[in-house]
All heavy atoms as TSV, in Angstrom:
chain	resi	resn	atom	element	x	y	z
A	1	ALA	N	N	100.663	60.062	88.845
A	1	ALA	CA	C	100.337	59.019	89.796
A	1	ALA	C	C	101.221	59.145	91.046
A	1	ALA	O	O	100.740	58.928	92.158
A	1	ALA	CB	C	100.497	57.647	89.153
A	2	ASN	N	N	102.493	59.492	90.847
A	2	ASN	CA	C	103.402	59.634	91.979
A	2	ASN	C	C	102.922	60.746	92.913
A	2	ASN	O	O	102.921	60.588	94.136
A	2	ASN	CB	C	104.820	59.904	91.484
A	2	ASN	CG	C	105.836	59.909	92.606
A	2	ASN	OD1	O	105.716	59.169	93.574
A	2	ASN	ND2	N	106.848	60.737	92.462
A	3	PHE	N	N	102.507	61.871	92.325
A	3	PHE	CA	C	102.009	62.980	93.140
A	3	PHE	C	C	100.777	62.543	93.933
A	3	PHE	O	O	100.686	62.792	95.141
A	3	PHE	CB	C	101.664	64.180	92.251
A	3	PHE	CG	C	101.137	65.359	93.024
A	3	PHE	CD1	C	102.004	66.219	93.664
A	3	PHE	CD2	C	99.777	65.599	93.104
A	3	PHE	CE1	C	101.523	67.306	94.384
A	3	PHE	CE2	C	99.292	66.679	93.811
A	3	PHE	CZ	C	100.167	67.534	94.458
A	4	GLU	N	N	99.852	61.900	93.271
A	4	GLU	CA	C	98.619	61.457	93.938
A	4	GLU	C	C	98.923	60.462	95.053
A	4	GLU	O	O	98.249	60.472	96.090
A	4	GLU	CB	C	97.651	60.842	92.923
A	4	GLU	CG	C	97.078	61.841	91.946
A	4	GLU	CD	C	96.233	62.922	92.605
A	4	GLU	OE1	O	95.552	62.651	93.611
A	4	GLU	OE2	O	96.272	64.066	92.111
A	5	ASN	N	N	99.923	59.629	94.863
A	5	ASN	CA	C	100.302	58.662	95.896
A	5	ASN	C	C	100.935	59.332	97.109
A	5	ASN	O	O	100.808	58.848	98.231
A	5	ASN	CB	C	101.265	57.612	95.330
A	5	ASN	CG	C	100.575	56.655	94.399
A	5	ASN	OD1	O	99.378	56.407	94.497
A	5	ASN	ND2	N	101.334	56.100	93.467
A	6	ARG	N	N	101.617	60.438	96.884
A	6	ARG	CA	C	102.311	61.128	97.973
A	6	ARG	C	C	101.453	62.192	98.659
A	6	ARG	O	O	101.765	62.628	99.760
A	6	ARG	CB	C	103.593	61.768	97.456
A	6	ARG	CG	C	104.621	60.738	97.033
A	6	ARG	CD	C	105.830	61.414	96.427
A	6	ARG	NE	N	106.796	60.449	95.980
A	6	ARG	CZ	C	107.898	60.129	96.648
A	6	ARG	NH1	N	108.170	60.706	97.798
A	6	ARG	NH2	N	108.734	59.235	96.158
A	7	LEU	N	N	100.402	62.632	97.989
A	7	LEU	CA	C	99.537	63.665	98.542
A	7	LEU	C	C	98.626	63.049	99.605
A	7	LEU	O	O	97.702	62.313	99.304
A	7	LEU	CB	C	98.692	64.308	97.439
A	7	LEU	CG	C	97.773	65.435	97.877
A	7	LEU	CD1	C	98.575	66.626	98.387
A	7	LEU	CD2	C	96.872	65.845	96.736
A	8	THR	N	N	98.916	63.352	100.842
A	8	THR	CA	C	98.128	62.799	101.940
A	8	THR	C	C	97.056	63.797	102.374
A	8	THR	O	O	97.112	64.984	102.026
A	8	THR	CB	C	99.026	62.486	103.158
A	8	THR	OG1	O	99.561	63.718	103.671
A	8	THR	CG2	C	100.154	61.536	102.781
A	9	ASP	N	N	96.125	63.315	103.156
A	9	ASP	CA	C	95.096	64.193	103.714
A	9	ASP	C	C	95.717	65.278	104.584
A	9	ASP	O	O	95.183	66.383	104.671
A	9	ASP	CB	C	94.079	63.384	104.526
A	9	ASP	CG	C	93.191	62.524	103.654
A	9	ASP	OD1	O	93.079	62.792	102.441
A	9	ASP	OD2	O	92.595	61.559	104.196
A	10	ASP	N	N	96.847	64.969	105.220
A	10	ASP	CA	C	97.528	65.963	106.053
A	10	ASP	C	C	97.947	67.174	105.222
A	10	ASP	O	O	97.808	68.316	105.665
A	10	ASP	CB	C	98.759	65.367	106.736
A	10	ASP	CG	C	98.398	64.369	107.825
A	10	ASP	OD1	O	97.251	64.414	108.329
A	10	ASP	OD2	O	99.271	63.552	108.180
A	11	TYR	N	N	98.460	66.921	104.007
A	11	TYR	CA	C	98.859	68.029	103.136
A	11	TYR	C	C	97.640	68.830	102.685
A	11	TYR	O	O	97.681	70.061	102.653
A	11	TYR	CB	C	99.614	67.521	101.907
A	11	TYR	CG	C	100.990	66.984	102.205
A	11	TYR	CD1	C	101.343	65.693	101.833
A	11	TYR	CD2	C	101.950	67.761	102.841
A	11	TYR	CE1	C	102.609	65.192	102.092
A	11	TYR	CE2	C	103.209	67.276	103.108
A	11	TYR	CZ	C	103.535	65.987	102.727
A	11	TYR	OH	O	104.778	65.495	102.988
A	12	VAL	N	N	96.592	68.142	102.345
A	12	VAL	CA	C	95.361	68.817	101.905
A	12	VAL	C	C	94.794	69.649	103.051
A	12	VAL	O	O	94.412	70.808	102.857
A	12	VAL	CB	C	94.325	67.792	101.392
A	12	VAL	CG1	C	93.007	68.467	101.063
A	12	VAL	CG2	C	94.874	67.039	100.175
A	13	ASP	N	N	94.768	69.073	104.244
A	13	ASP	CA	C	94.265	69.790	105.415
A	13	ASP	C	C	95.137	71.004	105.745
A	13	ASP	O	O	94.625	72.070	106.074
A	13	ASP	CB	C	94.198	68.866	106.636
A	13	ASP	CG	C	93.165	67.771	106.494
A	13	ASP	OD1	O	92.287	67.873	105.603
A	13	ASP	OD2	O	93.240	66.787	107.272
A	14	ARG	N	N	96.457	70.842	105.640
A	14	ARG	CA	C	97.365	71.959	105.947
A	14	ARG	C	C	97.192	73.090	104.943
A	14	ARG	O	O	97.190	74.263	105.329
A	14	ARG	CB	C	98.818	71.474	105.957
A	14	ARG	CG	C	99.801	72.557	106.307
A	14	ARG	CD	C	99.639	73.033	107.749
A	14	ARG	NE	N	100.617	74.074	108.014
A	14	ARG	CZ	C	100.342	75.254	108.540
A	14	ARG	NH1	N	99.104	75.547	108.913
A	14	ARG	NH2	N	101.279	76.140	108.729
A	15	ALA	N	N	97.014	72.738	103.684
A	15	ALA	CA	C	96.766	73.761	102.668
A	15	ALA	C	C	95.505	74.545	103.021
A	15	ALA	O	O	95.492	75.775	102.974
A	15	ALA	CB	C	96.643	73.130	101.282
A	16	ALA	N	N	94.451	73.841	103.393
A	16	ALA	CA	C	93.191	74.497	103.751
A	16	ALA	C	C	93.371	75.390	104.975
A	16	ALA	O	O	92.842	76.509	105.014
A	16	ALA	CB	C	92.109	73.456	104.007
A	17	GLU	N	N	94.127	74.921	105.970
A	17	GLU	CA	C	94.394	75.729	107.162
A	17	GLU	C	C	95.093	77.040	106.799
A	17	GLU	O	O	94.883	78.064	107.445
A	17	GLU	CB	C	95.293	74.965	108.145
A	17	GLU	CG	C	94.622	73.845	108.876
A	17	GLU	CD	C	95.617	73.032	109.703
A	17	GLU	OE1	O	96.759	73.509	109.922
A	17	GLU	OE2	O	95.260	71.919	110.110
A	18	MET	N	N	95.929	76.980	105.782
A	18	MET	CA	C	96.678	78.155	105.352
A	18	MET	C	C	95.887	79.018	104.382
A	18	MET	O	O	96.371	80.054	103.933
A	18	MET	CB	C	97.989	77.715	104.693
A	18	MET	CG	C	98.921	77.007	105.657
A	18	MET	SD	S	100.334	76.238	104.839
A	18	MET	CE	C	101.133	77.649	104.131
A	19	GLY	N	N	94.663	78.586	104.056
A	19	GLY	CA	C	93.830	79.351	103.128
A	19	GLY	C	C	94.305	79.223	101.689
A	19	GLY	O	O	94.111	80.141	100.898
A	20	MET	N	N	94.936	78.094	101.377
A	20	MET	CA	C	95.479	77.878	100.041
A	20	MET	C	C	94.905	76.601	99.450
A	20	MET	O	O	94.498	75.696	100.176
A	20	MET	CB	C	97.010	77.738	100.107
A	20	MET	CG	C	97.722	78.941	100.688
A	20	MET	SD	S	99.497	78.680	100.870
A	20	MET	CE	C	100.008	79.025	99.205
A	21	THR	N	N	94.893	76.551	98.130
A	21	THR	CA	C	94.558	75.301	97.459
A	21	THR	C	C	95.822	74.450	97.422
A	21	THR	O	O	96.937	74.943	97.642
A	21	THR	CB	C	94.068	75.544	96.022
A	21	THR	OG1	O	95.166	76.059	95.251
A	21	THR	CG2	C	92.891	76.513	95.981
A	22	VAL	N	N	95.664	73.180	97.113
A	22	VAL	CA	C	96.832	72.315	96.981
A	22	VAL	C	C	97.723	72.823	95.843
A	22	VAL	O	O	98.952	72.844	95.970
A	22	VAL	CB	C	96.413	70.845	96.761
A	22	VAL	CG1	C	97.608	69.985	96.393
A	22	VAL	CG2	C	95.731	70.297	98.011
A	23	ASP	N	N	97.113	73.263	94.753
A	23	ASP	CA	C	97.902	73.805	93.634
A	23	ASP	C	C	98.722	75.012	94.077
A	23	ASP	O	O	99.894	75.146	93.713
A	23	ASP	CB	C	97.004	74.191	92.467
A	23	ASP	CG	C	96.432	73.002	91.736
A	23	ASP	OD1	O	96.959	71.874	91.898
A	23	ASP	OD2	O	95.456	73.186	90.987
A	24	GLU	N	N	98.112	75.908	94.849
A	24	GLU	CA	C	98.837	77.083	95.334
A	24	GLU	C	C	99.973	76.681	96.269
A	24	GLU	O	O	101.066	77.244	96.212
A	24	GLU	CB	C	97.883	78.036	96.049
A	24	GLU	CG	C	96.898	78.721	95.133
A	24	GLU	CD	C	95.795	79.453	95.869
A	24	GLU	OE1	O	95.453	79.079	97.017
A	24	GLU	OE2	O	95.259	80.421	95.284
A	25	LEU	N	N	99.692	75.705	97.116
A	25	LEU	CA	C	100.703	75.240	98.060
A	25	LEU	C	C	101.893	74.623	97.325
A	25	LEU	O	O	103.048	74.917	97.640
A	25	LEU	CB	C	100.094	74.230	99.029
A	25	LEU	CG	C	100.990	73.766	100.161
A	25	LEU	CD1	C	101.246	74.904	101.132
A	25	LEU	CD2	C	100.359	72.594	100.882
A	26	VAL	N	N	101.615	73.808	96.319
A	26	VAL	CA	C	102.687	73.174	95.545
A	26	VAL	C	C	103.474	74.229	94.765
A	26	VAL	O	O	104.706	74.166	94.692
A	26	VAL	CB	C	102.112	72.084	94.615
A	26	VAL	CG1	C	103.154	71.582	93.642
A	26	VAL	CG2	C	101.552	70.935	95.436
A	27	THR	N	N	102.781	75.207	94.211
A	27	THR	CA	C	103.466	76.273	93.488
A	27	THR	C	C	104.381	77.050	94.428
A	27	THR	O	O	105.548	77.308	94.104
A	27	THR	CB	C	102.453	77.220	92.821
A	27	THR	OG1	O	101.656	76.470	91.902
A	27	THR	CG2	C	103.141	78.360	92.102
A	28	LEU	N	N	103.863	77.419	95.597
A	28	LEU	CA	C	104.688	78.149	96.559
A	28	LEU	C	C	105.877	77.306	96.999
A	28	LEU	O	O	107.004	77.808	97.090
A	28	LEU	CB	C	103.855	78.583	97.773
A	28	LEU	CG	C	104.614	79.350	98.852
A	28	LEU	CD1	C	105.246	80.623	98.285
A	28	LEU	CD2	C	103.695	79.670	100.016
A	29	ALA	N	N	105.657	76.032	97.246
A	29	ALA	CA	C	106.748	75.148	97.665
A	29	ALA	C	C	107.830	75.073	96.594
A	29	ALA	O	O	109.029	75.076	96.907
A	29	ALA	CB	C	106.216	73.760	97.987
A	30	SER	N	N	107.425	75.030	95.337
A	30	SER	CA	C	108.420	74.956	94.268
A	30	SER	C	C	109.194	76.265	94.151
A	30	SER	O	O	110.399	76.254	93.860
A	30	SER	CB	C	107.770	74.582	92.939
A	30	SER	OG	O	106.926	75.596	92.474
A	31	ILE	N	N	108.536	77.393	94.391
A	31	ILE	CA	C	109.229	78.684	94.375
A	31	ILE	C	C	110.234	78.745	95.528
A	31	ILE	O	O	111.374	79.177	95.354
A	31	ILE	CB	C	108.224	79.851	94.453
A	31	ILE	CG1	C	107.364	79.897	93.191
A	31	ILE	CG2	C	108.947	81.182	94.666
A	31	ILE	CD1	C	106.162	80.810	93.291
A	32	ILE	N	N	109.812	78.304	96.700
A	32	ILE	CA	C	110.702	78.289	97.866
A	32	ILE	C	C	111.904	77.396	97.588
A	32	ILE	O	O	113.046	77.772	97.854
A	32	ILE	CB	C	109.947	77.817	99.130
A	32	ILE	CG1	C	108.917	78.861	99.546
A	32	ILE	CG2	C	110.924	77.508	100.269
A	32	ILE	CD1	C	107.902	78.364	100.554
A	33	GLN	N	N	111.658	76.232	97.028
A	33	GLN	CA	C	112.750	75.305	96.727
A	33	GLN	C	C	113.720	75.912	95.718
A	33	GLN	O	O	114.940	75.834	95.881
A	33	GLN	CB	C	112.189	73.989	96.207
A	33	GLN	CG	C	113.244	72.922	96.020
A	33	GLN	CD	C	112.641	71.596	95.635
A	33	GLN	OE1	O	111.605	71.535	95.001
A	33	GLN	NE2	N	113.300	70.526	96.031
A	34	ALA	N	N	113.202	76.541	94.678
A	34	ALA	CA	C	114.064	77.151	93.661
A	34	ALA	C	C	114.842	78.335	94.231
A	34	ALA	O	O	116.023	78.511	93.928
A	34	ALA	CB	C	113.228	77.596	92.467
A	35	GLU	N	N	114.202	79.129	95.057
A	35	GLU	CA	C	114.849	80.317	95.629
A	35	GLU	C	C	115.951	79.931	96.609
A	35	GLU	O	O	116.947	80.637	96.752
A	35	GLU	CB	C	113.812	81.198	96.323
A	35	GLU	CG	C	114.333	82.511	96.826
A	35	GLU	CD	C	114.628	83.519	95.735
A	35	GLU	OE1	O	113.883	83.567	94.735
A	35	GLU	OE2	O	115.624	84.257	95.857
A	36	SER	N	N	115.785	78.813	97.280
A	36	SER	CA	C	116.724	78.428	98.336
A	36	SER	C	C	117.714	77.354	97.904
A	36	SER	O	O	118.479	76.870	98.726
A	36	SER	CB	C	115.951	77.931	99.554
A	36	SER	OG	O	115.271	76.730	99.219
A	37	SER	N	N	117.688	76.959	96.680
A	37	SER	CA	C	118.503	75.867	96.136
A	37	SER	C	C	118.004	74.503	96.594
A	37	SER	O	O	118.517	73.487	96.170
A	37	SER	CB	C	119.987	76.019	96.482
A	37	SER	OG	O	120.490	77.225	95.977
A	38	GLY	N	N	117.040	74.465	97.481
A	38	GLY	CA	C	116.370	73.235	97.870
A	38	GLY	C	C	117.198	72.206	98.600
A	38	GLY	O	O	116.809	71.051	98.679
A	39	GLU	N	N	118.326	72.584	99.146
A	39	GLU	CA	C	119.184	71.601	99.800
A	39	GLU	C	C	119.138	71.659	101.324
A	39	GLU	O	O	119.182	70.638	101.979
A	39	GLU	CB	C	120.623	71.756	99.322
A	39	GLU	CG	C	120.772	71.459	97.839
A	39	GLU	CD	C	122.178	71.677	97.341
A	39	GLU	OE1	O	123.104	71.783	98.171
A	39	GLU	OE2	O	122.358	71.759	96.119
A	40	ASP	N	N	119.068	72.837	101.864
A	40	ASP	CA	C	119.141	73.013	103.314
A	40	ASP	C	C	117.754	73.362	103.855
A	40	ASP	O	O	117.222	74.429	103.545
A	40	ASP	CB	C	120.137	74.126	103.639
A	40	ASP	CG	C	120.371	74.310	105.126
A	40	ASP	OD1	O	119.572	73.818	105.945
A	40	ASP	OD2	O	121.372	74.964	105.475
A	41	PRO	N	N	117.179	72.484	104.672
A	41	PRO	CA	C	115.838	72.752	105.211
A	41	PRO	C	C	115.749	74.057	105.998
A	41	PRO	O	O	114.717	74.709	105.985
A	41	PRO	CB	C	115.556	71.551	106.116
A	41	PRO	CG	C	116.460	70.475	105.626
A	41	PRO	CD	C	117.669	71.174	105.078
A	42	GLN	N	N	116.825	74.439	106.668
A	42	GLN	CA	C	116.796	75.693	107.439
A	42	GLN	C	C	116.718	76.898	106.505
A	42	GLN	O	O	116.022	77.863	106.803
A	42	GLN	CB	C	118.011	75.794	108.340
A	42	GLN	CG	C	117.972	74.807	109.489
A	42	GLN	CD	C	119.201	74.900	110.369
A	42	GLN	OE1	O	120.306	75.188	109.903
A	42	GLN	NE2	N	119.005	74.646	111.654
A	43	VAL	N	N	117.415	76.837	105.383
A	43	VAL	CA	C	117.357	77.928	104.416
A	43	VAL	C	C	115.963	77.983	103.800
A	43	VAL	O	O	115.384	79.068	103.649
A	43	VAL	CB	C	118.449	77.772	103.327
A	43	VAL	CG1	C	118.273	78.809	102.228
A	43	VAL	CG2	C	119.836	77.871	103.948
A	44	MET	N	N	115.409	76.815	103.459
A	44	MET	CA	C	114.055	76.796	102.904
A	44	MET	C	C	113.051	77.364	103.903
A	44	MET	O	O	112.135	78.090	103.512
A	44	MET	CB	C	113.654	75.382	102.476
A	44	MET	CG	C	114.345	74.949	101.204
A	44	MET	SD	S	113.628	73.482	100.423
A	44	MET	CE	C	114.049	72.226	101.605
A	45	ALA	N	N	113.223	77.078	105.184
A	45	ALA	CA	C	112.322	77.608	106.208
A	45	ALA	C	C	112.413	79.129	106.281
A	45	ALA	O	O	111.392	79.812	106.430
A	45	ALA	CB	C	112.635	76.982	107.564
A	46	MET	N	N	113.631	79.670	106.165
A	46	MET	CA	C	113.792	81.124	106.197
A	46	MET	C	C	113.162	81.774	104.963
A	46	MET	O	O	112.483	82.797	105.079
A	46	MET	CB	C	115.271	81.498	106.299
A	46	MET	CG	C	115.856	81.225	107.666
A	46	MET	SD	S	117.538	81.863	107.896
A	46	MET	CE	C	118.465	80.828	106.779
A	47	VAL	N	N	113.385	81.185	103.802
A	47	VAL	CA	C	112.790	81.715	102.571
A	47	VAL	C	C	111.268	81.645	102.662
A	47	VAL	O	O	110.567	82.596	102.319
A	47	VAL	CB	C	113.307	80.956	101.331
A	47	VAL	CG1	C	112.542	81.346	100.089
A	47	VAL	CG2	C	114.803	81.204	101.135
A	48	SER	N	N	110.762	80.540	103.161
A	48	SER	CA	C	109.319	80.384	103.341
A	48	SER	C	C	108.766	81.469	104.252
A	48	SER	O	O	107.728	82.067	103.966
A	48	SER	CB	C	109.012	79.001	103.920
A	48	SER	OG	O	107.638	78.856	104.178
A	49	SER	N	N	109.469	81.738	105.330
A	49	SER	CA	C	109.035	82.767	106.278
A	49	SER	C	C	108.962	84.133	105.610
A	49	SER	O	O	107.997	84.887	105.808
A	49	SER	CB	C	109.990	82.799	107.469
A	49	SER	OG	O	109.629	83.815	108.366
A	50	VAL	N	N	109.961	84.450	104.808
A	50	VAL	CA	C	109.971	85.738	104.105
A	50	VAL	C	C	108.762	85.835	103.180
A	50	VAL	O	O	108.039	86.833	103.160
A	50	VAL	CB	C	111.282	85.926	103.314
A	50	VAL	CG1	C	111.189	87.113	102.361
A	50	VAL	CG2	C	112.458	86.095	104.268
A	51	PHE	N	N	108.507	84.773	102.407
A	51	PHE	CA	C	107.390	84.802	101.471
A	51	PHE	C	C	106.050	84.885	102.194
A	51	PHE	O	O	105.156	85.614	101.779
A	51	PHE	CB	C	107.413	83.593	100.540
A	51	PHE	CG	C	108.513	83.644	99.514
A	51	PHE	CD1	C	109.001	82.491	98.964
A	51	PHE	CD2	C	109.059	84.844	99.091
A	51	PHE	CE1	C	110.005	82.523	98.010
A	51	PHE	CE2	C	110.057	84.895	98.143
A	51	PHE	CZ	C	110.533	83.718	97.600
A	52	HIS	N	N	105.900	84.148	103.276
A	52	HIS	CA	C	104.644	84.210	104.026
A	52	HIS	C	C	104.444	85.596	104.639
A	52	HIS	O	O	103.320	86.102	104.663
A	52	HIS	CB	C	104.583	83.112	105.090
A	52	HIS	CG	C	104.256	81.775	104.527
A	52	HIS	ND1	N	102.965	81.371	104.266
A	52	HIS	CD2	C	105.051	80.764	104.123
A	52	HIS	CE1	C	102.982	80.161	103.751
A	52	HIS	NE2	N	104.241	79.772	103.650
A	53	ASN	N	N	105.517	86.207	105.125
A	53	ASN	CA	C	105.411	87.577	105.642
A	53	ASN	C	C	104.978	88.538	104.549
A	53	ASN	O	O	104.157	89.436	104.778
A	53	ASN	CB	C	106.738	88.037	106.253
A	53	ASN	CG	C	107.011	87.384	107.582
A	53	ASN	OD1	O	106.113	86.916	108.270
A	53	ASN	ND2	N	108.286	87.329	107.952
A	54	ARG	N	N	105.540	88.361	103.351
A	54	ARG	CA	C	105.158	89.225	102.237
A	54	ARG	C	C	103.698	89.008	101.854
A	54	ARG	O	O	102.968	89.965	101.588
A	54	ARG	CB	C	106.066	88.972	101.029
A	54	ARG	CG	C	107.460	89.502	101.236
A	54	ARG	CD	C	108.351	89.191	100.069
A	54	ARG	NE	N	109.707	89.651	100.336
A	54	ARG	CZ	C	110.737	89.405	99.555
A	54	ARG	NH1	N	110.576	88.717	98.429
A	54	ARG	NH2	N	111.930	89.844	99.869
A	55	MET	N	N	103.263	87.750	101.816
A	55	MET	CA	C	101.865	87.471	101.453
A	55	MET	C	C	100.898	87.976	102.514
A	55	MET	O	O	99.785	88.385	102.199
A	55	MET	CB	C	101.665	85.968	101.216
A	55	MET	CG	C	102.358	85.478	99.955
A	55	MET	SD	S	102.016	83.751	99.521
A	55	MET	CE	C	102.572	82.872	100.966
A	56	ASP	N	N	101.326	87.964	103.775
A	56	ASP	CA	C	100.479	88.456	104.858
A	56	ASP	C	C	100.425	89.981	104.907
A	56	ASP	O	O	99.599	90.543	105.622
A	56	ASP	CB	C	100.971	87.925	106.209
A	56	ASP	CG	C	100.728	86.442	106.381
A	56	ASP	OD1	O	99.887	85.875	105.643
A	56	ASP	OD2	O	101.385	85.834	107.251
A	57	ASN	N	N	101.315	90.636	104.182
A	57	ASN	CA	C	101.373	92.098	104.149
A	57	ASN	C	C	101.365	92.579	102.704
A	57	ASN	O	O	102.278	93.288	102.260
A	57	ASN	CB	C	102.632	92.595	104.876
A	57	ASN	CG	C	102.603	92.260	106.339
A	57	ASN	OD1	O	101.833	92.840	107.089
A	57	ASN	ND2	N	103.422	91.309	106.751
A	58	ALA	N	N	100.327	92.195	101.979
A	58	ALA	CA	C	100.247	92.468	100.536
A	58	ALA	C	C	100.234	93.959	100.216
A	58	ALA	O	O	100.657	94.357	99.128
A	58	ALA	CB	C	99.019	91.785	99.947
A	59	ASP	N	N	99.759	94.796	101.130
A	59	ASP	CA	C	99.771	96.234	100.873
A	59	ASP	C	C	101.202	96.768	100.806
A	59	ASP	O	O	101.518	97.627	99.990
A	59	ASP	CB	C	98.994	96.992	101.948
A	59	ASP	CG	C	97.503	96.742	101.875
A	59	ASP	OD1	O	97.017	96.321	100.804
A	59	ASP	OD2	O	96.822	96.960	102.896
A	60	THR	N	N	102.043	96.250	101.655
A	60	THR	CA	C	103.443	96.669	101.683
A	60	THR	C	C	104.265	95.919	100.640
A	60	THR	O	O	105.167	96.484	100.025
A	60	THR	CB	C	104.054	96.425	103.079
A	60	THR	OG1	O	103.252	97.098	104.049
A	60	THR	CG2	C	105.475	96.936	103.164
A	61	TYR	N	N	103.953	94.645	100.467
A	61	TYR	CA	C	104.686	93.785	99.534
A	61	TYR	C	C	103.711	93.173	98.523
A	61	TYR	O	O	103.284	92.036	98.674
A	61	TYR	CB	C	105.400	92.660	100.288
A	61	TYR	CG	C	106.319	93.147	101.368
A	61	TYR	CD1	C	105.947	93.089	102.718
A	61	TYR	CD2	C	107.563	93.673	101.049
A	61	TYR	CE1	C	106.797	93.543	103.710
A	61	TYR	CE2	C	108.422	94.127	102.042
A	61	TYR	CZ	C	108.031	94.057	103.362
A	61	TYR	OH	O	108.860	94.509	104.336
A	62	PRO	N	N	103.366	93.921	97.484
A	62	PRO	CA	C	102.379	93.405	96.530
A	62	PRO	C	C	102.901	92.252	95.661
A	62	PRO	O	O	102.125	91.588	94.997
A	62	PRO	CB	C	102.040	94.623	95.674
A	62	PRO	CG	C	103.205	95.526	95.810
A	62	PRO	CD	C	103.782	95.276	97.168
A	63	LYS	N	N	104.211	92.024	95.693
A	63	LYS	CA	C	104.809	90.951	94.907
A	63	LYS	C	C	105.763	90.145	95.780
A	63	LYS	O	O	106.329	90.665	96.743
A	63	LYS	CB	C	105.592	91.519	93.722
A	63	LYS	CG	C	104.740	92.317	92.772
A	63	LYS	CD	C	105.574	92.895	91.663
A	63	LYS	CE	C	104.701	93.739	90.747
A	63	LYS	NZ	N	105.481	94.321	89.651
A	64	LEU	N	N	105.964	88.874	95.412
A	64	LEU	CA	C	106.930	88.054	96.154
A	64	LEU	C	C	108.359	88.511	95.897
A	64	LEU	O	O	109.224	88.354	96.732
A	64	LEU	CB	C	106.808	86.581	95.770
A	64	LEU	CG	C	105.583	85.838	96.254
A	64	LEU	CD1	C	105.639	84.396	95.796
A	64	LEU	CD2	C	105.466	85.909	97.766
A	65	GLN	N	N	108.595	89.085	94.736
A	65	GLN	CA	C	109.925	89.535	94.329
A	65	GLN	C	C	110.935	88.389	94.410
A	65	GLN	O	O	111.961	88.470	95.075
A	65	GLN	CB	C	110.379	90.736	95.149
A	65	GLN	CG	C	109.503	91.952	94.934
A	65	GLN	CD	C	109.957	93.160	95.711
A	65	GLN	OE1	O	110.481	93.049	96.800
A	65	GLN	NE2	N	109.747	94.322	95.127
A	66	SER	N	N	110.608	87.322	93.702
A	66	SER	CA	C	111.455	86.146	93.658
A	66	SER	C	C	111.838	85.860	92.213
A	66	SER	O	O	110.972	85.767	91.349
A	66	SER	CB	C	110.699	84.952	94.249
A	66	SER	OG	O	111.408	83.769	94.051
A	67	ASP	N	N	113.119	85.719	91.957
A	67	ASP	CA	C	113.565	85.462	90.592
A	67	ASP	C	C	112.901	84.242	89.961
A	67	ASP	O	O	112.519	84.294	88.794
A	67	ASP	CB	C	115.082	85.318	90.535
A	67	ASP	CG	C	115.798	86.636	90.783
A	67	ASP	OD1	O	115.180	87.699	90.637
A	67	ASP	OD2	O	116.994	86.594	91.130
A	68	PRO	N	N	112.748	83.112	90.671
A	68	PRO	CA	C	112.128	81.946	90.034
A	68	PRO	C	C	110.699	82.182	89.535
A	68	PRO	O	O	110.248	81.488	88.630
A	68	PRO	CB	C	112.143	80.883	91.130
A	68	PRO	CG	C	113.291	81.255	91.996
A	68	PRO	CD	C	113.295	82.766	91.992
A	69	THR	N	N	110.003	83.166	90.073
A	69	THR	CA	C	108.629	83.389	89.615
A	69	THR	C	C	108.594	83.898	88.188
A	69	THR	O	O	107.581	83.742	87.497
A	69	THR	CB	C	107.869	84.369	90.528
A	69	THR	OG1	O	108.552	85.624	90.549
A	69	THR	CG2	C	107.733	83.818	91.935
A	70	GLY	N	N	109.656	84.480	87.710
A	70	GLY	CA	C	109.716	84.935	86.327
A	70	GLY	C	C	109.648	83.794	85.340
A	70	GLY	O	O	109.178	83.944	84.209
A	71	TYR	N	N	110.072	82.618	85.761
A	71	TYR	CA	C	110.047	81.453	84.884
A	71	TYR	C	C	108.629	80.899	84.710
A	71	TYR	O	O	108.364	80.191	83.754
A	71	TYR	CB	C	110.961	80.354	85.410
A	71	TYR	CG	C	112.398	80.815	85.517
A	71	TYR	CD1	C	113.054	80.831	86.733
A	71	TYR	CD2	C	113.092	81.252	84.385
A	71	TYR	CE1	C	114.365	81.264	86.835
A	71	TYR	CE2	C	114.401	81.682	84.485
A	71	TYR	CZ	C	115.033	81.680	85.700
A	71	TYR	OH	O	116.332	82.112	85.788
A	72	TYR	N	N	107.730	81.198	85.640
A	72	TYR	CA	C	106.355	80.696	85.542
A	72	TYR	C	C	105.573	81.352	84.428
A	72	TYR	O	O	104.626	80.792	83.929
A	72	TYR	CB	C	105.613	80.874	86.875
A	72	TYR	CG	C	105.958	79.824	87.888
A	72	TYR	CD1	C	106.956	80.046	88.833
A	72	TYR	CD2	C	105.306	78.609	87.894
A	72	TYR	CE1	C	107.290	79.074	89.764
A	72	TYR	CE2	C	105.629	77.638	88.816
A	72	TYR	CZ	C	106.621	77.879	89.747
A	72	TYR	OH	O	106.945	76.922	90.647
A	73	VAL	N	N	105.952	82.540	84.053
A	73	VAL	CA	C	105.193	83.265	83.024
A	73	VAL	C	C	105.743	83.063	81.634
A	73	VAL	O	O	105.184	83.538	80.664
A	73	VAL	CB	C	105.123	84.779	83.338
A	73	VAL	CG1	C	104.381	85.019	84.631
A	73	VAL	CG2	C	106.502	85.404	83.373
A	74	ARG	N	N	106.830	82.374	81.511
A	74	ARG	CA	C	107.436	82.161	80.189
A	74	ARG	C	C	106.861	80.970	79.511
A	74	ARG	O	O	106.354	80.071	79.932
A	74	ARG	CB	C	108.940	82.002	80.326
A	74	ARG	CG	C	109.538	83.325	80.746
A	74	ARG	CD	C	111.020	83.272	80.739
A	74	ARG	NE	N	111.462	84.595	81.160
A	74	ARG	CZ	C	112.602	84.839	81.672
A	74	ARG	NH1	N	113.460	83.892	81.852
A	74	ARG	NH2	N	112.939	86.040	82.026
């Protein structure tokens, strides 16, 4: 219920603009937060930039290469 209350149309629209589902966006956000310790917005922005660059260049970077992603498969 908390998630549904906080999920605004702006977030849904932004996910669509990025070509992502809300689930994909939330998953990526959680990976970024885990990779960056989630405390400093500037660090999270840099980590986000790296991941988006990797996703935009999948031929060169077929994987995110992020330690927290290993926890998703366990």
